[in-house]
N, C-alpha and C positions, 0 to 999 in steps of 0.2 A: 507523557514521558516519551522521549525519542529513543528508538533502538539504535545502537551503534555496533559495528563489527569491523574486525580487521579483514582486509582483502587477502585472500589466499592466492599464491602464485599458480597460474594455470598450467605451468610446466612441471614443477616439482611438488606442488601442493602445500608448501610451507607458508607460514604466516609472514606477511611483509610488514613494513613500517607504516603503511597507509591505512587509516581508519576512516570509514564513511558512516554517515547517518542515513536513516531511511528516506529522507527528503533530498539526498544528494543525487545529482545527475552528472555523469561524466560521458564525454564523447571523445574518442581517440586519445585517451589518457595514457601516457607512457609510464607503465608500471615497471619498476626495477625490483628484482628479487635479490636480497643480500646473500642468500645461500647458494643459488645456482648461477648468479651473476649474469642473468639474461634479462633483456628488456622486452616487454610485450605491450602492444596497444590494446586497451580494453575499453568497453562501454559499460556504464553502470546506471541503473534506474531502479529505484525502490528496493535496494539491496540485492538486485538481480544482476550478476556480472557475466558479461560475455566478452569473448575476444573479438577484436575488430580485424576484419580482413582487409589488408592493404595490397592493391595490385602491384606487381613488379614494374619497375621502370622499363619502358620500351627503348630499344636502341634506335638511333636516328639513321636513316638510310640516305645515302648521297646520290 
């Protein structure tokens, strides 16, 4: 039997509308929280969820 759980928002900790199973793997998934209205990139593997660090864009020099 597969385990399933809802993903919690990494910012406010509330439940989101996205549910994953234990065999789900996500990489750079844009997770939106309906309560705090923030979007976060996450990684998930075997129900272990971490936030993805995205480097800021560099400005071009002339």
